[in-house]
C-alpha positions as CSV (number, residue, x, y, z in Angstrom):
1,M,17.5,25.4,-15.6
2,P,17.6,21.6,-16.5
3,F,14.6,19.3,-16.2
4,T,15.4,16.6,-13.5
5,V,14.8,13.0,-14.2
6,R,15.4,11.3,-11.0
7,R,17.8,8.4,-10.1
8,P,16.4,5.1,-11.4
9,A,15.0,3.4,-8.4
10,V,11.7,1.3,-9.3
11,R,12.4,-1.1,-6.7
12,A,9.6,-3.7,-7.2
13,L,9.9,-4.0,-10.9
14,A,13.7,-3.9,-10.7
15,A,13.5,-6.7,-8.4
16,V,11.1,-8.6,-10.5
17,S,13.5,-8.2,-13.5
18,A,16.3,-9.7,-11.4
19,L,13.9,-12.6,-10.3
20,L,12.9,-13.2,-14.2
21,V,16.7,-13.6,-15.2
22,L,17.3,-16.0,-12.5
23,A,14.3,-17.8,-13.3
24,G,14.9,-17.9,-17.0
25,C,11.2,-17.7,-17.5
26,T,8.9,-16.2,-19.9
27,A,8.8,-12.6,-19.4
28,P,5.8,-10.3,-18.9
29,G,4.0,-9.2,-21.9
30,D,5.3,-11.8,-24.0
31,P,2.7,-13.5,-26.2
32,G,3.8,-16.7,-24.7
33,S,3.0,-15.8,-21.1
34,N,-0.5,-16.7,-21.0
35,A,-1.4,-13.0,-21.1
36,P,-5.2,-12.6,-20.9
37,G,-5.5,-9.9,-23.4
38,A,-8.3,-7.4,-24.0
39,V,-12.0,-8.1,-24.2
40,G,-13.7,-5.1,-26.1
41,E,-16.6,-3.1,-24.9
42,R,-18.2,-3.7,-21.6
43,P,-20.9,-2.1,-19.4
44,P,-20.2,0.5,-16.9
45,L,-18.5,-0.9,-13.8
46,A,-21.6,0.6,-11.8
47,D,-24.0,-1.8,-14.0
48,I,-22.1,-5.3,-13.4
49,A,-23.8,-7.9,-11.1
50,L,-22.0,-8.1,-7.9
51,L,-21.2,-11.0,-5.6
52,D,-23.0,-10.9,-2.4
53,D,-19.7,-11.6,-0.5
54,P,-16.3,-10.9,-2.5
55,R,-14.3,-12.2,0.4
56,T,-15.6,-15.8,-0.1
57,Q,-17.4,-16.1,-3.3
58,G,-16.3,-15.9,-6.9
59,G,-13.5,-18.5,-7.1
60,P,-10.6,-18.1,-9.5
61,A,-11.0,-15.2,-12.1
62,T,-8.9,-13.6,-14.7
63,A,-8.8,-9.9,-15.1
64,R,-8.9,-8.6,-18.5
65,I,-8.6,-5.0,-19.8
66,A,-11.5,-3.5,-22.0
67,D,-9.1,-2.4,-24.9
68,A,-5.4,-2.8,-25.2
69,A,-5.2,0.0,-27.8
70,I,-3.5,3.5,-26.5
71,E,-5.1,6.9,-27.8
72,P,-2.5,9.6,-28.1
73,V,-3.2,12.7,-26.4
74,L,-1.9,14.6,-29.4
75,E,-1.3,13.5,-33.1
76,A,1.4,15.9,-33.6
77,P,2.8,17.3,-30.3
78,A,5.3,20.3,-30.4
79,S,8.7,19.1,-29.6
80,T,11.7,21.5,-28.9
81,L,15.2,20.1,-29.1
82,P,17.8,20.3,-27.9
83,T,16.7,20.2,-24.3
84,T,18.8,19.3,-21.2
85,V,17.7,16.9,-18.5
86,V,19.3,15.8,-15.3
87,S,19.8,12.1,-15.1
88,R,20.7,10.4,-12.0
89,D,21.8,7.4,-13.7
90,L,24.8,4.9,-13.6
91,D,27.4,7.5,-12.2
92,G,25.0,9.8,-10.3
93,D,23.8,13.0,-11.4
94,R,24.3,13.7,-15.1
95,D,23.3,16.7,-17.1
96,I,22.3,15.3,-20.5
97,E,21.5,17.1,-23.6
98,V,18.9,15.4,-25.8
99,Q,19.8,16.5,-29.2
100,S,17.5,14.2,-31.2
101,A,14.6,12.1,-30.5
102,E,13.8,10.7,-34.0
103,R,15.0,7.1,-33.4
104,V,13.7,6.0,-30.0
105,L,13.8,2.8,-27.8
106,A,11.9,3.1,-24.6
107,L,12.7,0.1,-22.5
108,D,11.6,-1.0,-19.0
109,I,10.3,-4.2,-17.6
110,A,6.6,-3.4,-17.8
111,G,6.5,-1.5,-21.4
112,S,5.5,1.6,-19.5
113,I,7.9,3.9,-21.0
114,A,6.7,3.0,-24.5
115,A,3.3,3.1,-23.6
116,T,3.7,6.6,-22.4
117,T,5.9,7.7,-25.5
118,W,2.9,6.3,-27.5
119,A,0.3,8.1,-25.3
120,L,2.1,11.4,-25.9
121,G,1.7,11.0,-29.6
122,F,5.7,10.2,-30.2
123,G,4.9,6.5,-31.2
124,D,6.2,7.1,-34.8
125,R,9.5,7.6,-33.1
126,L,9.8,4.2,-31.5
127,I,12.1,2.0,-33.8
128,G,12.2,-1.1,-31.5
129,R,10.6,-2.6,-28.3
130,D,11.1,-4.5,-25.1
131,V,9.3,-7.9,-24.6
132,S,6.5,-6.1,-22.5
133,T,5.5,-3.6,-25.3
134,T,2.8,-5.4,-26.9
135,F,0.1,-3.0,-27.4
136,P,-1.6,-2.3,-30.8
137,G,0.5,-0.5,-33.3
138,T,3.9,-2.0,-31.9
139,D,3.6,-5.6,-33.0
140,D,5.8,-5.3,-36.0
141,L,8.8,-3.5,-34.0
142,P,11.7,-5.6,-33.8
143,L,12.6,-7.0,-30.2
144,V,15.7,-5.8,-28.5
145,T,15.5,-7.8,-25.1
146,S,15.2,-11.3,-24.2
147,S,12.8,-13.1,-22.1
148,G,14.8,-12.1,-19.1
149,H,14.6,-8.4,-20.0
150,A,18.4,-8.5,-20.9
151,V,19.0,-5.8,-23.5
152,S,21.0,-7.0,-26.6
153,A,23.5,-4.5,-27.5
154,E,23.9,-6.0,-31.1
155,S,20.3,-5.7,-31.6
156,V,20.2,-2.1,-30.3
157,L,23.1,-0.9,-32.4
158,S,21.6,-2.4,-35.5
159,L,18.6,-0.1,-35.2
160,R,20.8,3.0,-34.9
161,P,18.8,4.8,-32.1
162,D,19.7,8.3,-31.3
163,L,17.7,8.0,-27.8
164,I,17.3,5.3,-25.3
165,I,14.8,6.2,-22.3
166,T,14.8,3.5,-19.6
167,D,14.5,3.2,-15.7
168,G,16.9,0.8,-14.4
169,T,14.5,-2.3,-14.7
170,V,16.4,-3.7,-17.7
171,G,20.0,-4.5,-18.3
172,P,22.6,-5.5,-17.5
173,T,24.2,-2.3,-16.7
174,D,27.5,-2.9,-18.7
175,V,25.2,-3.1,-21.7
176,L,23.8,0.3,-21.1
177,V,27.3,1.8,-20.6
178,Q,28.4,0.2,-23.9
179,L,25.4,1.8,-25.7
180,R,26.1,5.3,-24.1
181,S,29.7,4.8,-25.0
182,A,28.7,4.1,-28.7
183,G,27.3,7.7,-28.7
184,I,23.7,7.0,-28.1
185,T,21.9,9.1,-25.5
186,V,20.6,7.3,-22.7
187,V,18.3,9.0,-20.4
188,Y,16.9,7.5,-17.1
189,V,13.5,8.3,-15.7
190,D,12.5,7.3,-12.0
191,V,8.9,7.1,-11.0
192,D,7.9,5.2,-7.8
193,P,5.3,2.6,-8.5
194,G,2.1,3.5,-7.6
195,L,-1.2,5.5,-8.5
196,A,0.7,8.7,-9.0
197,A,3.2,7.1,-11.5
198,P,1.1,7.3,-14.8
199,A,1.1,11.3,-14.6
200,E,4.6,11.6,-13.3
201,L,6.0,9.4,-16.0
202,A,3.9,11.4,-18.6
203,R,5.5,14.7,-17.5
204,D,9.0,13.2,-17.2
205,V,9.2,11.5,-20.7
206,A,7.5,14.4,-22.3
207,A,10.4,16.6,-20.9
208,I,12.8,14.3,-22.6
209,F,11.2,14.8,-25.9
210,G,11.1,18.8,-25.2
211,A,7.3,18.6,-25.2
212,P,6.1,19.4,-21.8
213,E,2.7,20.8,-23.0
214,A,2.0,17.3,-24.3
215,G,3.2,15.7,-20.8
216,E,0.8,18.1,-19.0
217,L,-2.1,17.2,-21.2
218,L,-1.6,13.5,-20.9
219,A,-1.0,13.8,-17.0
220,E,-4.4,15.7,-16.7
221,R,-6.1,13.0,-18.9
222,L,-4.7,10.1,-16.6
223,D,-5.4,11.7,-13.5
224,A,-9.0,12.3,-14.5
225,E,-9.3,8.7,-15.7
226,L,-7.9,7.4,-12.5
227,D,-10.3,9.6,-10.4
228,A,-13.3,8.4,-12.2
229,V,-12.3,4.7,-12.0
230,L,-11.5,4.9,-8.4
231,T,-14.9,6.6,-7.8
232,Q,-16.5,3.9,-9.6
233,I,-14.6,1.1,-7.6
234,A,-15.6,2.7,-4.4
235,A,-19.2,2.5,-5.4
236,V,-19.0,-1.2,-6.0
237,A,-16.5,-2.1,-3.2
238,P,-17.7,-3.0,0.3
239,S,-17.3,0.2,2.5
240,A,-17.5,-1.5,6.0
241,P,-14.0,-2.1,7.5
242,G,-15.0,-5.7,8.5
243,E,-16.3,-6.5,4.9
244,R,-13.5,-5.1,2.6
245,V,-11.5,-7.8,0.9
246,R,-8.1,-8.7,2.4
247,I,-5.7,-9.1,-0.7
248,L,-2.1,-10.2,-1.0
249,F,0.0,-9.8,-4.1
250,L,2.0,-12.9,-4.7
251,Y,4.9,-13.3,-7.4
252,L,5.6,-16.8,-8.4
253,R,7.8,-18.7,-10.8
254,G,7.1,-22.4,-10.0
255,A,9.9,-24.0,-12.2
256,S,12.3,-22.0,-10.3
257,G,10.7,-22.2,-6.8
258,I,10.5,-18.4,-6.5
259,Y,7.7,-17.2,-4.3
260,Y,7.6,-13.5,-3.3
261,L,5.2,-11.3,-1.5
262,F,5.0,-7.6,-2.3
263,G,4.6,-5.4,0.4
264,E,4.3,-1.6,1.0
265,E,6.4,0.6,-1.7
266,S,6.1,-2.1,-4.3
267,G,3.1,-0.5,-5.8
268,A,1.0,-3.5,-5.1
269,D,-0.2,-1.7,-1.9
270,E,-1.5,1.2,-3.6
271,L,-3.1,-0.9,-6.3
272,I,-4.9,-2.8,-3.5
273,E,-6.2,0.3,-1.8
274,G,-7.3,1.6,-4.9
275,L,-9.3,-1.5,-5.5
276,G,-11.0,-0.9,-2.1
277,G,-9.1,-3.7,-0.7
278,V,-7.2,-4.1,2.5
279,D,-3.3,-4.6,1.7
280,V,-2.5,-7.4,4.3
281,A,1.2,-7.3,3.5
282,G,1.2,-4.0,4.9
283,E,-0.7,-5.0,7.9
284,I,1.9,-7.2,9.0
285,G,4.9,-4.8,8.1
286,W,6.0,-6.3,4.7
287,T,7.9,-3.7,2.6
288,G,8.9,-4.2,-1.0
289,L,9.6,-7.7,-2.1
290,R,10.4,-10.4,0.4
291,P,10.6,-14.2,-0.1
292,M,7.1,-15.9,1.0
293,T,7.2,-17.8,4.2
294,D,4.5,-20.0,5.6
295,E,4.6,-18.2,8.8
296,A,4.1,-14.8,7.1
297,L,1.3,-16.1,4.7
298,I,-0.9,-17.6,7.4
299,A,-0.2,-14.5,9.5
300,A,-1.6,-12.5,6.7
301,D,-4.5,-14.8,5.9
302,P,-5.7,-13.2,2.8
303,D,-9.3,-13.5,1.6
304,L,-7.9,-13.1,-2.1
305,I,-4.8,-13.4,-3.8
306,L,-3.4,-11.5,-6.8
307,V,-1.1,-13.2,-9.4
308,M,0.6,-12.7,-12.5
309,S,-0.9,-14.9,-15.0
310,S,2.2,-16.6,-16.3
311,G,3.2,-17.1,-12.8
312,L,0.0,-18.9,-12.0
313,S,0.5,-20.9,-15.2
314,S,4.1,-21.7,-14.1
315,V,2.7,-23.8,-11.1
316,G,-0.2,-25.6,-12.9
317,G,-2.7,-23.2,-12.1
318,V,-4.7,-22.8,-8.7
319,D,-4.7,-26.5,-8.2
320,G,-1.0,-26.9,-8.8
321,L,-0.2,-23.8,-6.4
322,L,-2.5,-25.4,-3.5
323,A,-0.7,-28.7,-4.0
324,E,2.9,-27.1,-4.2
325,K,2.2,-24.7,-1.2
326,P,-0.1,-26.3,1.4
327,A,0.1,-23.1,3.6
328,I,-1.6,-21.3,0.9
329,A,-4.5,-23.9,1.2
330,L,-4.8,-22.8,4.7
331,T,-5.6,-19.2,4.1
332,S,-9.1,-18.0,3.4
333,A,-8.0,-17.4,-0.2
334,G,-6.8,-21.0,-0.5
335,Q,-10.1,-22.4,1.0
336,N,-12.2,-20.6,-1.1
337,R,-10.1,-20.7,-4.3
338,R,-10.0,-17.0,-4.4
339,F,-7.4,-16.1,-7.0
340,V,-7.4,-13.2,-9.4
341,D,-4.8,-13.3,-12.1
342,M,-3.7,-10.7,-14.8
343,A,-1.2,-10.4,-17.7
344,D,2.3,-9.8,-16.1
345,G,3.0,-6.8,-18.5
346,E,-0.3,-4.9,-17.2
347,V,-1.1,-5.6,-13.7
348,L,2.1,-3.4,-12.2
349,S,2.9,-1.5,-15.2
350,F,1.6,1.9,-13.8
351,G,1.3,3.8,-17.2
352,P,-1.4,5.1,-19.7
353,R,-3.4,1.9,-19.2
354,T,-3.7,1.7,-15.2
355,P,-7.2,3.0,-15.2
356,L,-8.3,0.1,-17.4
357,V,-6.1,-2.2,-15.1
358,L,-8.0,-1.0,-12.2
359,D,-11.2,-1.4,-13.8
360,A,-10.4,-5.1,-15.0
361,L,-9.3,-6.0,-11.6
362,A,-12.5,-4.5,-9.8
363,R,-14.6,-6.5,-12.3
364,A,-12.8,-9.8,-11.3
365,I,-12.9,-9.1,-7.7
366,Y,-16.4,-7.9,-7.2
367,G,-18.2,-9.0,-10.2
368,V,-20.2,-12.1,-11.0
369,D,-18.7,-14.4,-13.7
370,D,-16.3,-11.5,-15.3
């Protein structure tokens, strides 16, 4: 029975991809996107100095993961090909036989598929990268997407891949059709954004390589890491309902006037809940991505606003954002300058580095001078 890889429906990240194309801005993960990068060894989360009141104290902060490197779960995972997967892609359900996975492109808006491929132990199969794939070991891979996450057919064909794994967050669609028509096997994965996504993506990508055992090992490792960091966050985050930090995720690209709130089902909601905060967009009934309105922002009245680093830079930092959007200045977050930014290709990537992302965000939200 063929393994099923569901239809591409990564709603939030696909929408972000469209916004990036519209904005024509620097893309997530690009070295020019003001990505904070990694900071090296740190004390355990339980040992950090905590703010007395993270709802009002702390001011602006940048979340930086401890280590950008990705450790493979196996050095030489067993791979049995050919294998058949059911991909619900451009034309609906398709039975696809994966005959070879020696020359692979793993492409999506957040770099999560390439990171998962690497974590499974198939990093040596990657022959190119998208702009969000920037973790150690991929630096010298040729780029096949532009800053707007548009796939270049010429760049792809020049690398002679036998397999492309994607999720619908890069395109345009006609380029992927062209590549498929050129004889390249194109397989779509579909994992809804959220804290269950890393393990699910591990199993899905491993199945395409004919390596379900490696997928199960990686999924178990990621679930264990997530459980551990969520337990640590629960120990440092306020537990009383009235003391939990009210958090809103704001996507912005100042040069193009793009301001979107991320609500339920965007992945941001699960991220905020995992951080021990209150997802205020969910409270006011916002689902997916919706344009920011002054009324919605003031009604939400967040204590803290999460943003992508290059987005904050695009509006001139915190001062520029408050000047450009006076409604933000009226919220508790604006009055206390409580903004936490994180590298675009990390904060909503939902892949092998998600435990590190949560750890970094928790330090920036609850820690003193982190």
